[in-house]
Backbone as CSV, one residue per row, in Angstrom:
resi,resn,N_x,N_y,N_z,CA_x,CA_y,CA_z,C_x,C_y,C_z
1,MET,25.128,-85.612,-25.913,26.147,-84.609,-25.971,26.207,-83.912,-24.610
2,ASN,27.392,-83.756,-24.060,27.571,-83.093,-22.778,27.671,-81.587,-22.968
3,HIS,26.852,-80.881,-22.220,26.909,-79.426,-22.203,27.284,-79.000,-20.801
4,LYS,28.244,-78.096,-20.721,28.588,-77.599,-19.389,27.462,-76.682,-18.924
5,PRO,27.173,-76.720,-17.628,26.104,-75.848,-17.126,26.513,-74.384,-17.207
6,ILE,25.529,-73.533,-17.315,25.770,-72.095,-17.286,26.297,-71.751,-15.898
7,LYS,27.393,-71.002,-15.864,28.028,-70.648,-14.591,27.697,-69.199,-14.248
8,ILE,27.182,-69.011,-13.034,26.709,-67.703,-12.589,27.420,-67.294,-11.307
9,LEU,27.888,-66.067,-11.288,28.460,-65.474,-10.077,27.409,-64.559,-9.466
10,ILE,27.134,-64.738,-8.184,26.249,-63.846,-7.439,27.115,-63.114,-6.421
11,ALA,27.079,-61.779,-6.462,27.937,-60.983,-5.581,27.149,-59.859,-4.928
12,LYS,27.604,-59.471,-3.757,27.038,-58.359,-2.995,28.104,-57.269,-2.887
13,PRO,28.081,-56.285,-3.792,29.123,-55.256,-3.765,28.913,-54.219,-2.670
14,GLY,30.000,-53.607,-2.276,29.938,-52.489,-1.346,29.642,-52.898,0.080
15,LEU,28.994,-52.010,0.784,28.761,-52.195,2.214,27.408,-52.830,2.516
16,ASP,26.757,-53.331,1.513,25.448,-53.958,1.676,25.546,-55.143,2.634
17,GLY,24.744,-55.145,3.670,24.774,-56.222,4.656,23.574,-57.141,4.593
18,HIS,22.762,-57.012,3.556,21.553,-57.835,3.422,21.766,-58.845,2.301
19,ASP,21.865,-60.122,2.655,22.134,-61.113,1.604,21.152,-62.266,1.562
20,GLN,20.068,-62.202,2.318,19.109,-63.305,2.319,18.564,-63.571,0.915
21,GLY,18.170,-62.508,0.209,17.627,-62.675,-1.136,18.639,-63.277,-2.092
22,ALA,19.894,-62.851,-2.005,20.939,-63.395,-2.871,21.159,-64.876,-2.591
23,LYS,21.117,-65.247,-1.320,21.304,-66.662,-0.963,20.150,-67.520,-1.468
24,VAL,18.928,-67.021,-1.324,17.763,-67.772,-1.800,17.799,-67.877,-3.322
25,LEU,18.179,-66.801,-3.991,18.311,-66.833,-5.451,19.368,-67.846,-5.873
26,ALA,20.501,-67.866,-5.184,21.565,-68.819,-5.522,21.039,-70.253,-5.449
27,ILE,20.248,-70.557,-4.442,19.667,-71.903,-4.306,18.704,-72.181,-5.458
28,ALA,17.858,-71.206,-5.778,16.905,-71.390,-6.885,17.637,-71.621,-8.207
29,LEU,18.712,-70.884,-8.434,19.487,-71.067,-9.666,20.161,-72.435,-9.702
30,LYS,20.702,-72.877,-8.568,21.292,-74.220,-8.503,20.246,-75.282,-8.784
31,ASN,19.077,-75.121,-8.197,17.993,-76.085,-8.415,17.525,-76.112,-9.864
32,ALA,17.757,-75.016,-10.587,17.385,-74.939,-12.004,18.483,-75.500,-12.911
33,GLY,19.587,-75.965,-12.315,20.640,-76.602,-13.103,21.841,-75.744,-13.414
34,PHE,21.883,-74.534,-12.899,23.035,-73.665,-13.118,24.122,-73.978,-12.102
35,GLU,25.353,-73.695,-12.462,26.455,-73.731,-11.504,26.553,-72.328,-10.917
36,VAL,26.494,-72.208,-9.596,26.432,-70.902,-8.955,27.589,-70.727,-7.981
37,ILE,28.203,-69.559,-8.058,29.253,-69.169,-7.122,28.721,-67.948,-6.385
38,TYR,28.597,-68.043,-5.068,28.160,-66.915,-4.260,29.366,-66.404,-3.491
39,THR,29.692,-65.130,-3.676,30.915,-64.589,-3.098,30.753,-64.024,-1.700
40,GLY,29.533,-63.845,-1.233,29.320,-63.316,0.100,29.218,-61.802,0.114
41,LEU,29.138,-61.266,1.317,28.930,-59.837,1.534,30.193,-59.007,1.327
42,HIS,29.982,-57.723,1.115,31.033,-56.697,1.130,32.130,-56.928,0.095
43,GLN,31.738,-57.244,-1.122,32.710,-57.490,-2.178,33.084,-56.196,-2.896
44,SER,34.355,-56.025,-3.148,34.803,-54.880,-3.944,34.558,-55.178,-5.424
45,ILE,34.537,-54.129,-6.214,34.391,-54.296,-7.665,35.538,-55.148,-8.202
46,ASP,36.754,-54.890,-7.730,37.910,-55.679,-8.178,37.756,-57.157,-7.824
47,ALA,37.264,-57.447,-6.628,37.084,-58.837,-6.219,36.028,-59.526,-7.083
48,ILE,34.946,-58.823,-7.383,33.902,-59.390,-8.247,34.468,-59.667,-9.632
49,LEU,35.187,-58.705,-10.175,35.792,-58.867,-11.493,36.786,-60.029,-11.497
50,ASN,37.679,-60.065,-10.517,38.697,-61.118,-10.457,38.068,-62.503,-10.346
51,THR,37.054,-62.641,-9.516,36.387,-63.942,-9.384,35.697,-64.319,-10.690
52,SER,35.087,-63.348,-11.352,34.421,-63.602,-12.637,35.396,-64.142,-13.669
53,VAL,36.579,-63.551,-13.713,37.601,-63.978,-14.668,38.171,-65.338,-14.269
54,GLN,38.546,-65.493,-13.003,39.147,-66.747,-12.534,38.212,-67.931,-12.718
55,GLU,36.934,-67.714,-12.456,35.955,-68.808,-12.544,35.350,-68.949,-13.937
56,ASP,35.677,-68.029,-14.837,35.170,-68.027,-16.206,33.647,-68.177,-16.229
57,VAL,32.983,-67.273,-15.516,31.529,-67.332,-15.433,30.889,-66.825,-16.716
58,ASP,29.666,-67.246,-16.930,28.879,-66.788,-18.071,28.035,-65.568,-17.706
59,VAL,27.652,-65.507,-16.423,26.758,-64.460,-15.940,27.338,-63.868,-14.659
60,ILE,27.336,-62.547,-14.579,27.705,-61.837,-13.357,26.420,-61.211,-12.829
61,GLY,26.041,-61.601,-11.638,24.840,-61.053,-11.019,25.208,-60.323,-9.747
62,ILE,24.771,-59.073,-9.643,25.023,-58.324,-8.414,23.687,-57.983,-7.767
63,SER,23.671,-58.048,-6.455,22.491,-57.742,-5.666,22.829,-56.568,-4.760
64,ILE,22.026,-55.503,-4.892,22.319,-54.264,-4.162,21.055,-53.785,-3.453
65,MET,21.151,-53.629,-2.150,20.014,-53.169,-1.356,20.246,-51.781,-0.759
66,THR,21.405,-51.187,-0.979,21.799,-49.963,-0.281,21.390,-48.670,-0.971
67,GLY,20.912,-48.723,-2.192,20.589,-47.505,-2.915,21.743,-46.975,-3.749
68,ASN,22.877,-47.625,-3.720,24.055,-47.196,-4.467,24.198,-47.996,-5.768
69,HIS,23.092,-48.492,-6.287,23.108,-49.384,-7.448,23.630,-48.728,-8.722
70,LEU,23.339,-47.458,-8.931,23.813,-46.806,-10.164,25.332,-46.694,-10.178
71,ARG,25.897,-46.198,-9.112,27.354,-46.014,-9.059,28.087,-47.354,-9.072
72,LEU,27.599,-48.321,-8.295,28.278,-49.630,-8.256,28.196,-50.334,-9.607
73,THR,27.051,-50.234,-10.268,26.911,-50.847,-11.592,27.835,-50.156,-12.589
74,GLU,27.878,-48.839,-12.545,28.756,-48.091,-13.442,30.219,-48.501,-13.255
75,LYS,30.656,-48.602,-12.006,32.043,-48.995,-11.737,32.316,-50.422,-12.207
76,LEU,31.362,-51.327,-11.987,31.560,-52.710,-12.419,31.600,-52.805,-13.944
77,VAL,30.715,-52.109,-14.621,30.708,-52.140,-16.089,32.030,-51.593,-16.635
78,GLU,32.540,-50.521,-16.048,33.841,-49.976,-16.468,34.937,-51.028,-16.302
79,ALA,34.936,-51.715,-15.176,35.951,-52.741,-14.915,35.803,-53.921,-15.878
80,ILE,34.579,-54.315,-16.155,34.315,-55.425,-17.084,34.832,-55.068,-18.485
81,LYS,34.549,-53.860,-18.928,35.015,-53.425,-20.252,36.543,-53.378,-20.306
82,LYS,37.138,-52.827,-19.260,38.592,-52.723,-19.207,39.244,-54.100,-19.240
83,ALA,38.598,-55.089,-18.613,39.129,-56.452,-18.586,38.832,-57.212,-19.879
84,GLY,38.010,-56.635,-20.740,37.698,-57.280,-22.019,36.737,-58.452,-21.901
85,ILE,35.892,-58.438,-20.889,34.926,-59.539,-20.726,33.492,-59.026,-20.836
86,ASP,33.293,-57.997,-21.636,31.962,-57.404,-21.728,30.966,-58.251,-22.516
87,GLU,31.368,-59.439,-22.942,30.410,-60.366,-23.545,29.621,-61.115,-22.471
88,LYS,30.056,-61.007,-21.233,29.362,-61.667,-20.127,28.036,-60.979,-19.862
89,MET,27.040,-61.761,-19.504,25.751,-61.210,-19.120,25.884,-60.586,-17.727
90,LEU,25.378,-59.360,-17.577,25.395,-58.687,-16.285,23.957,-58.462,-15.838
91,LEU,23.620,-59.038,-14.696,22.290,-58.869,-14.117,22.410,-58.062,-12.829
92,VAL,21.483,-57.140,-12.630,21.457,-56.320,-11.426,20.123,-56.564,-10.734
93,GLY,20.199,-56.832,-9.433,18.985,-57.047,-8.666,19.062,-56.363,-7.325
94,GLY,17.945,-56.375,-6.639,17.896,-55.798,-5.307,16.854,-54.707,-5.203
95,ASN,17.090,-53.782,-4.310,16.165,-52.680,-4.049,16.368,-51.604,-5.107
96,ILE,15.785,-51.835,-6.267,15.988,-50.964,-7.419,14.682,-50.223,-7.721
97,PRO,14.671,-48.903,-7.604,13.472,-48.148,-7.966,13.154,-48.310,-9.455
98,ARG,11.888,-48.375,-9.756,11.429,-48.587,-11.142,12.071,-47.581,-12.100
99,GLN,12.207,-46.326,-11.674,12.740,-45.296,-12.567,14.227,-45.487,-12.880
100,ASP,14.923,-46.326,-12.118,16.352,-46.549,-12.364,16.636,-47.735,-13.279
101,LYS,15.621,-48.510,-13.587,15.831,-49.711,-14.406,16.414,-49.356,-15.779
102,ALA,15.847,-48.378,-16.459,16.339,-47.997,-17.789,17.769,-47.471,-17.714
103,LYS,18.074,-46.693,-16.690,19.426,-46.148,-16.536,20.436,-47.272,-16.336
104,LEU,20.085,-48.279,-15.526,20.987,-49.420,-15.309,21.241,-50.166,-16.618
105,LYS,20.215,-50.301,-17.437,20.393,-50.960,-18.735,21.251,-50.113,-19.665
106,GLU,21.096,-48.783,-19.599,21.959,-47.889,-20.380,23.417,-48.031,-19.953
107,LEU,23.638,-48.225,-18.656,24.997,-48.389,-18.139,25.635,-49.696,-18.596
108,GLY,24.807,-50.706,-18.913,25.351,-51.974,-19.388,24.756,-53.223,-18.782
109,ALA,23.782,-53.072,-17.896,23.119,-54.261,-17.354,22.309,-54.932,-18.448
110,SER,22.410,-56.253,-18.526,21.614,-56.998,-19.503,20.144,-56.973,-19.111
111,GLU,19.901,-57.041,-17.808,18.534,-56.969,-17.284,18.609,-56.580,-15.822
112,VAL,17.484,-56.088,-15.318,17.376,-55.639,-13.935,16.195,-56.368,-13.300
113,PHE,16.441,-56.952,-12.133,15.414,-57.696,-11.417,15.253,-57.123,-10.015
114,PRO,14.285,-56.202,-9.845,14.075,-55.606,-8.533,13.590,-56.638,-7.514
115,THR,13.684,-56.269,-6.242,13.178,-57.102,-5.172,11.751,-57.541,-5.513
116,GLY,11.463,-58.804,-5.293,10.143,-59.346,-5.595,10.042,-59.993,-6.963
117,SER,11.107,-59.917,-7.767,11.086,-60.577,-9.075,10.941,-62.080,-8.887
118,LYS,10.220,-62.700,-9.775,9.985,-64.144,-9.706,11.227,-64.894,-10.191
119,PHE,11.572,-65.949,-9.464,12.731,-66.753,-9.851,12.596,-67.262,-11.277
120,ASP,11.396,-67.688,-11.669,11.197,-68.194,-13.031,11.539,-67.138,-14.080
121,SER,11.244,-65.867,-13.786,11.575,-64.794,-14.728,13.080,-64.659,-14.900
122,ILE,13.804,-64.762,-13.790,15.268,-64.655,-13.832,15.858,-65.846,-14.571
123,ILE,15.413,-67.029,-14.209,15.903,-68.267,-14.832,15.626,-68.258,-16.328
124,ASN,14.403,-67.911,-16.713,14.050,-67.900,-18.138,14.842,-66.844,-18.896
125,PHE,15.052,-65.677,-18.299,15.841,-64.648,-18.979,17.251,-65.155,-19.257
126,ILE,17.864,-65.784,-18.282,19.222,-66.298,-18.478,19.232,-67.338,-19.581
127,LYS,18.355,-68.314,-19.500,18.322,-69.389,-20.506,18.066,-68.866,-21.920
128,GLU,17.198,-67.868,-22.031,16.827,-67.359,-23.347,17.848,-66.382,-23.928
129,ASN,18.692,-65.809,-23.095,19.579,-64.745,-23.567,21.069,-65.015,-23.415
130,ILE,21.446,-66.147,-22.869,22.860,-66.440,-22.687,23.506,-66.670,-24.055
131,LYS,24.727,-66.171,-24.203,25.441,-66.322,-25.482,26.215,-67.619,-25.475
């Protein structure tokens, strides 16, 4: 039986100019059998949302290193809800202080993976929790 691979969007919202971790993660996810779309640096919330809809992704992953993770996640979750695609898994990663993890999940993140998270943890979370 043919199963389509899980499709994941990796995006860098806002003015964040650090994308090495996102690029390495994208490669690890591809090597694990996922279809990955990496949108590059300086993506607006609208651009992330539009690409998610156009590509019909299963997972939206954002990587934020600037410290603006709460506001950017809040804006993205609002846009996702407004577009009616809130069944999509939303992952937030990057330079995330431990004390902000619960708040990000309250905002709507399915899971939060701070800098240094193991690729296997991310891969297993997606496989075990994808709808």
